[in-house]
Biotite code that builds the C-alpha atoms (Angstrom):
import biotite.structure as struc

atoms = struc.array([
    struc.Atom([22.134, 8.672, -16.863], chain_id="A", res_id=1, res_name="MET", atom_name="CA", element="C"),
    struc.Atom([24.987, 7.186, -14.873], chain_id="A", res_id=2, res_name="THR", atom_name="CA", element="C"),
    struc.Atom([25.044, 5.346, -11.583], chain_id="A", res_id=3, res_name="ALA", atom_name="CA", element="C"),
    struc.Atom([28.382, 4.671, -9.896], chain_id="A", res_id=4, res_name="PRO", atom_name="CA", element="C"),
    struc.Atom([28.944, 0.998, -9.257], chain_id="A", res_id=5, res_name="GLY", atom_name="CA", element="C"),
    struc.Atom([26.030, -0.267, -11.334], chain_id="A", res_id=6, res_name="LEU", atom_name="CA", element="C"),
    struc.Atom([26.413, -2.064, -14.640], chain_id="A", res_id=7, res_name="PRO", atom_name="CA", element="C"),
    struc.Atom([25.111, -0.202, -17.679], chain_id="A", res_id=8, res_name="GLN", atom_name="CA", element="C"),
    struc.Atom([22.484, -2.922, -18.190], chain_id="A", res_id=9, res_name="SER", atom_name="CA", element="C"),
    struc.Atom([20.856, -2.013, -14.863], chain_id="A", res_id=10, res_name="VAL", atom_name="CA", element="C"),
    struc.Atom([20.733, 1.645, -15.845], chain_id="A", res_id=11, res_name="VAL", atom_name="CA", element="C"),
    struc.Atom([19.242, 0.636, -19.207], chain_id="A", res_id=12, res_name="ASP", atom_name="CA", element="C"),
    struc.Atom([16.601, -1.517, -17.489], chain_id="A", res_id=13, res_name="ASP", atom_name="CA", element="C"),
    struc.Atom([15.662, 1.412, -15.259], chain_id="A", res_id=14, res_name="TYR", atom_name="CA", element="C"),
    struc.Atom([15.260, 3.578, -18.353], chain_id="A", res_id=15, res_name="ALA", atom_name="CA", element="C"),
    struc.Atom([12.954, 0.915, -19.815], chain_id="A", res_id=16, res_name="ILE", atom_name="CA", element="C"),
    struc.Atom([10.803, 1.022, -16.683], chain_id="A", res_id=17, res_name="VAL", atom_name="CA", element="C"),
    struc.Atom([10.484, 4.806, -16.868], chain_id="A", res_id=18, res_name="VAL", atom_name="CA", element="C"),
    struc.Atom([9.640, 4.655, -20.581], chain_id="A", res_id=19, res_name="ALA", atom_name="CA", element="C"),
    struc.Atom([7.001, 1.976, -20.005], chain_id="A", res_id=20, res_name="VAL", atom_name="CA", element="C"),
    struc.Atom([5.343, 4.059, -17.302], chain_id="A", res_id=21, res_name="LEU", atom_name="CA", element="C"),
    struc.Atom([5.210, 7.033, -19.652], chain_id="A", res_id=22, res_name="ALA", atom_name="CA", element="C"),
    struc.Atom([3.918, 4.996, -22.599], chain_id="A", res_id=23, res_name="LEU", atom_name="CA", element="C"),
    struc.Atom([1.276, 3.134, -20.598], chain_id="A", res_id=24, res_name="ALA", atom_name="CA", element="C"),
    struc.Atom([-0.687, 6.366, -20.323], chain_id="A", res_id=25, res_name="ARG", atom_name="CA", element="C"),
    struc.Atom([-0.584, 7.000, -24.086], chain_id="A", res_id=26, res_name="LYS", atom_name="CA", element="C"),
    struc.Atom([-1.107, 3.645, -25.815], chain_id="A", res_id=27, res_name="VAL", atom_name="CA", element="C"),
    struc.Atom([-4.502, 2.099, -26.542], chain_id="A", res_id=28, res_name="PRO", atom_name="CA", element="C"),
    struc.Atom([-5.903, 0.085, -23.635], chain_id="A", res_id=29, res_name="LEU", atom_name="CA", element="C"),
    struc.Atom([-5.402, -3.350, -25.293], chain_id="A", res_id=30, res_name="PRO", atom_name="CA", element="C"),
    struc.Atom([-1.659, -2.624, -25.601], chain_id="A", res_id=31, res_name="ASP", atom_name="CA", element="C"),
    struc.Atom([-1.160, -1.886, -21.906], chain_id="A", res_id=32, res_name="VAL", atom_name="CA", element="C"),
    struc.Atom([-0.851, -5.466, -20.516], chain_id="A", res_id=33, res_name="PRO", atom_name="CA", element="C"),
    struc.Atom([2.044, -6.526, -22.792], chain_id="A", res_id=34, res_name="PRO", atom_name="CA", element="C"),
    struc.Atom([3.726, -3.192, -22.154], chain_id="A", res_id=35, res_name="LEU", atom_name="CA", element="C"),
    struc.Atom([3.360, -3.680, -18.401], chain_id="A", res_id=36, res_name="ARG", atom_name="CA", element="C"),
    struc.Atom([4.853, -7.166, -18.721], chain_id="A", res_id=37, res_name="ALA", atom_name="CA", element="C"),
    struc.Atom([7.996, -5.698, -20.303], chain_id="A", res_id=38, res_name="VAL", atom_name="CA", element="C"),
    struc.Atom([8.205, -3.048, -17.595], chain_id="A", res_id=39, res_name="GLY", atom_name="CA", element="C"),
    struc.Atom([7.697, -5.590, -14.822], chain_id="A", res_id=40, res_name="THR", atom_name="CA", element="C"),
    struc.Atom([10.519, -7.806, -16.089], chain_id="A", res_id=41, res_name="ARG", atom_name="CA", element="C"),
    struc.Atom([12.836, -4.808, -16.353], chain_id="A", res_id=42, res_name="ALA", atom_name="CA", element="C"),
    struc.Atom([11.896, -3.643, -12.854], chain_id="A", res_id=43, res_name="LEU", atom_name="CA", element="C"),
    struc.Atom([12.603, -7.101, -11.435], chain_id="A", res_id=44, res_name="LEU", atom_name="CA", element="C"),
    struc.Atom([16.062, -7.075, -13.055], chain_id="A", res_id=45, res_name="ARG", atom_name="CA", element="C"),
    struc.Atom([16.757, -3.663, -11.489], chain_id="A", res_id=46, res_name="VAL", atom_name="CA", element="C"),
    struc.Atom([15.487, -4.847, -8.118], chain_id="A", res_id=47, res_name="HIS", atom_name="CA", element="C"),
    struc.Atom([17.671, -7.984, -8.182], chain_id="A", res_id=48, res_name="HIS", atom_name="CA", element="C"),
    struc.Atom([20.728, -5.972, -9.240], chain_id="A", res_id=49, res_name="ALA", atom_name="CA", element="C"),
    struc.Atom([20.260, -3.470, -6.434], chain_id="A", res_id=50, res_name="LEU", atom_name="CA", element="C"),
    struc.Atom([19.907, -6.240, -3.856], chain_id="A", res_id=51, res_name="LEU", atom_name="CA", element="C"),
    struc.Atom([23.144, -7.740, -5.064], chain_id="A", res_id=52, res_name="GLY", atom_name="CA", element="C"),
])
């Protein structure tokens, strides 16, 4: 995936968010909160990057 004008790290963080959303439906319930924490941090980094 490429996004003109965005650093590769932002694109990578977005990919992490998508992967976390997909995995959260497949992992055992006790593993969901730490997985969501990783996804939330990645989503915040994407959000901050897009705002400038």
